[in-house]
C-alpha positions in Angstrom: 160.8 15.5 113.2 160.1 19.2 112.8 162.8 21.8 113.1 162.9 24.4 115.8 161.0 27.7 115.0 159.1 26.4 112.0 155.7 27.1 113.4 153.2 28.5 110.8 151.8 31.0 113.4 155.2 32.6 114.0 155.6 33.4 110.3 152.2 34.9 109.6 152.3 38.3 107.9 149.6 40.0 109.9 151.4 41.8 112.8 150.1 44.6 114.9 151.5 48.1 114.2 154.2 49.0 116.8 153.1 52.6 116.8 149.6 51.5 117.9 151.0 49.5 120.7 153.3 52.4 121.8 150.3 54.8 121.7 148.2 52.5 123.8 151.0 51.9 126.3 151.8 55.7 126.6 148.1 56.4 127.1 147.7 53.9 129.9 150.9 54.7 131.7 150.2 58.4 131.3 147.1 58.1 133.4 149.3 57.4 136.4 152.8 59.0 135.7 154.0 62.0 133.6 150.7 62.6 131.9 151.9 65.9 130.3 154.7 64.0 128.5 153.1 60.7 127.7 149.7 62.2 126.7 150.9 64.1 123.7 153.2 61.1 122.8 150.2 58.8 122.8 148.3 61.2 120.5 151.3 61.5 118.1 152.0 57.7 118.0 148.2 57.0 117.6 147.9 59.5 114.7 150.9 57.9 112.9 149.5 54.4 113.5 146.1 55.4 112.0 147.9 56.6 108.9 149.6 53.3 108.6 146.4 51.3 109.5 145.9 50.4 105.8 149.0 48.3 105.7 149.1 47.0 109.2 146.6 46.0 111.9 146.1 48.0 115.0 143.6 50.8 114.1 141.6 50.1 117.3 144.6 50.3 119.5 145.6 53.5 117.8 142.2 55.1 118.4 142.3 53.9 122.1 145.7 55.4 122.4 144.6 58.8 121.0 141.6 58.8 123.4 143.8 58.0 126.4 146.3 60.6 125.3 143.5 63.3 125.2 142.3 62.1 128.7 145.9 62.4 130.0 146.2 66.0 128.8 142.8 66.9 130.2 143.7 65.3 133.5 146.9 67.3 133.6 144.9 70.5 133.0 142.4 69.7 135.7 145.2 69.0 138.2 146.9 72.2 137.2 143.7 74.2 137.7 143.1 72.5 141.1 146.6 73.3 142.2 146.4 76.9 141.1 143.1 77.4 142.9 144.6 76.1 146.2 147.2 78.9 146.3 149.7 77.8 143.7 152.6 75.4 143.9 155.1 75.0 146.7 158.1 72.7 146.6 159.3 71.7 150.0 162.7 70.1 150.1 164.5 69.4 153.3 163.8 68.8 157.0 
């Protein structure tokens, strides 16, 4: 009878870099919410993950996170330009 948790797949040493996963998640979520915050975070996390890619897996996810981070920042700049060309920003609060 085998003991609980002794699976050989659970103890394998090739794990994906957490920074690469964080970069990809920030890039994807940044497309929809808070792109000015999550875009640069995706770029930074992806850059750190690429430097660590020699010791851990996840270089592809890190590159995808960097690309999505750049798309997030460009999207924010486009939205800012569109808002500025329509007469600026107005915050309406109340009834």
